[in-house]
C-alpha positions in Angstrom: 109.8 -184.0 -0.4 106.8 -182.1 0.0 104.2 -183.4 2.6 101.5 -182.9 -0.2 103.0 -185.0 -2.5 100.9 -187.6 -4.2 102.2 -190.7 -2.2 102.0 -188.7 1.1 98.3 -187.9 0.2 97.8 -191.5 -0.6 99.1 -192.6 2.8 96.8 -190.3 4.5 93.8 -191.8 2.8 95.0 -195.2 3.5 95.4 -194.6 7.2 92.7 -192.4 8.0 90.1 -192.9 4.9 87.3 -190.6 4.5 87.8 -188.9 7.7 91.1 -187.1 6.6 89.3 -186.2 3.2 86.5 -184.5 5.0 88.6 -182.8 7.7 90.8 -181.4 5.0 88.0 -179.8 2.8 86.1 -178.6 5.8 88.9 -176.7 7.2 90.3 -175.5 3.8 87.3 -173.3 3.4 88.7 -171.1 6.4 91.7 -170.4 4.4 93.7 -172.8 6.0 96.9 -174.3 3.8 95.3 -177.6 3.7 95.0 -179.8 0.3 91.4 -180.4 0.3 91.3 -180.6 -3.7 94.4 -182.5 -3.8 93.0 -185.1 -1.4 89.7 -185.2 -3.4 91.6 -186.0 -6.6 94.2 -188.5 -4.7 91.1 -190.2 -3.3 89.4 -190.6 -6.6 92.6 -191.9 -8.1 92.8 -194.1 -5.2 89.2 -195.4 -5.8 89.7 -196.0 -9.5 93.2 -198.0 -9.1 92.5 -200.1 -5.9 88.9 -200.3 -5.6 89.4 -199.9 -1.8 87.3 -196.7 -1.6 83.9 -195.8 -3.1 84.0 -193.1 -5.5 80.4 -192.3 -4.6 81.2 -192.0 -1.0 84.2 -189.8 -1.9 82.0 -187.4 -3.7 79.4 -187.4 -1.4 81.8 -186.8 1.8 83.6 -184.1 -0.2 80.5 -182.3 -1.1 79.0 -182.5 2.6 82.2 -181.4 4.0 82.4 -178.6 1.5 78.9 -177.6 2.2 79.2 -177.6 6.0 82.8 -175.7 6.0 81.5 -173.0 3.7 78.6 -172.6 5.8 80.5 -172.0 9.3 83.0 -169.8 7.3 79.9 -167.7 6.1 78.9 -167.5 9.8 82.2 -166.7 11.2 82.6 -164.0 8.3 79.4 -162.4 9.4 80.6 -162.1 12.9 84.2 -160.8 12.0 83.0 -158.1 9.4 85.3 -156.8 6.6 87.5 -154.4 8.6 88.8 -157.2 10.9 89.1 -159.5 8.2 91.2 -157.1 6.0 93.5 -156.4 9.4 94.4 -160.2 9.5 93.8 -161.0 6.0 97.6 -160.9 5.0 98.2 -164.2 6.5 96.0 -165.9 4.0 96.9 -163.5 1.1 94.1 -161.5 1.4 95.3 -157.8 1.2 93.3 -154.5 1.3 93.3 -154.4 -2.6 91.9 -157.9 -2.9 89.3 -157.2 -0.1 87.9 -153.9 -2.0 87.7 -155.9 -5.2 85.9 -158.7 -3.6 83.6 -156.8 -1.9 82.5 -155.1 -5.0 82.3 -158.6 -6.8 80.2 -159.8 -4.0 77.7 -157.1 -4.2 77.2 -157.5 -8.0 77.8 -161.2 -8.5 77.6 -162.8 -5.1 75.7 -165.8 -6.1 78.1 -166.7 -9.1 81.0 -166.2 -7.2 80.0 -168.6 -4.6 78.8 -171.2 -7.1 82.0 -171.0 -9.4 84.5 -170.1 -6.6 85.0 -173.9 -5.7 87.0 -174.0 -9.0 89.4 -171.0 -8.2 92.0 -171.8 -5.3 91.9 -168.4 -3.9 88.1 -168.3 -3.6 87.6 -171.8 -2.8 89.5 -171.0 0.6 88.0 -167.5 1.4 84.7 -167.1 -0.5 82.5 -168.3 2.1 84.2 -166.0 4.9 84.1 -163.0 2.5 80.6 -163.6 1.6 79.4 -163.6 5.2 82.0 -160.3 5.8 80.1 -158.7 2.8 76.6 -159.3 4.4 75.4 -161.5 1.6 72.0 -162.8 2.1 71.6 -166.3 3.7 69.3 -167.7 1.1 71.3 -167.2 -2.1 74.5 -168.2 -0.3 73.1 -171.3 0.9 71.6 -172.4 -2.7 75.1 -171.4 -4.4 77.0 -172.9 -1.8 75.2 -176.7 -2.0 75.1 -176.3 -5.8 78.8 -175.4 -6.1 80.0 -178.0 -3.4 78.1 -180.7 -5.3 79.3 -179.6 -8.9 83.0 -179.3 -7.6 82.9 -182.5 -5.8 81.3 -184.4 -8.8 83.6 -183.0 -11.4 86.8 -183.7 -9.8 85.7 -186.8 -8.0 83.9 -188.4 -11.1 86.1 -186.8 -13.6 89.3 -188.2 -12.0 88.0 -191.5 -11.4 87.1 -191.9 -15.0 90.4 -190.8 -16.2 92.0 -193.2 -13.6 89.9 -196.2 -15.1 90.7 -195.4 -18.6 94.5 -194.8 -17.9 94.5 -198.4 -16.4 92.6 -199.7 -19.2 94.7 -198.3 -22.1 98.0 -199.6 -23.3 101.1 -198.0 -21.4 102.2 -195.8 -24.4 98.7 -194.4 -24.9 98.5 -194.0 -21.2 101.6 -191.8 -21.2 100.4 -189.6 -24.2 97.0 -189.3 -22.5 98.5 -188.3 -19.0 100.7 -185.9 -20.9 97.7 -184.2 -22.7 95.9 -183.9 -19.3 99.1 -182.4 -17.5 99.2 -179.6 -20.1 95.4 -178.8 -19.8 95.9 -178.8 -16.1 98.8 -176.3 -16.4 97.1 -174.2 -19.1 94.1 -174.0 -16.5 96.3 -172.8 -13.8 97.9 -170.2 -15.8 94.5 -168.8 -17.0 93.0 -168.8 -13.6 96.0 -166.5 -12.4 95.9 -164.3 -15.4 92.4 -163.4 -14.9 92.9 -162.7 -11.2 95.7 -160.3 -12.0 93.2 -158.9 -14.6 90.3 -158.4 -11.9 92.7 -156.9 -9.8 93.9 -154.3 -12.1 90.4 -153.5 -13.4 89.2 -153.2 -9.8 92.0 -150.5 -9.1 90.6 -147.0 -8.5 87.0 -148.8 -8.2 87.4 -150.5 -4.9 84.6 -150.6 -2.6 84.7 -149.0 0.9 85.3 -151.1 3.6 
């Protein structure tokens, strides 16, 4: 059974509370394979079904951890630079093709990439470090970083909490149907995100920025 299975995530929350949520989200921004977003969703569900965690605290902790982690990642990216990041990027799925495309994206749409990148797995883990490596200015990065972290934590935190409350309130057959619909939406979103990344990579072929 996967260590990141829902029951194991819940066990982590029960044992370590908000600290494990903050740590997972903080270090996820460095590209480490930690289930930051999954823990946020698990914490919101735990709060809605048991009342043993405060959803407001969950959202604030997630937002602050995401902001701080990305800030450190940004500073680290500026010190490393794009060439060295590309050399070791293969360990986290960042090959040279993706790096060239990413440099182009940040130079044209850096603010939007940081703001919305929280909702894309690949960018959520590496966007801050990539922004630093491509020498994005501190002010637009910081503004987009804070806004993106707040939107991301509120969307997944409060959204999941509301779904959990509604699932408890509804009769079992309705709740099952509601859950199935939600699962289909999530799967469709994942497929669309992956398809979008492939299209971006294809469109970036031959137009990559120099490292």
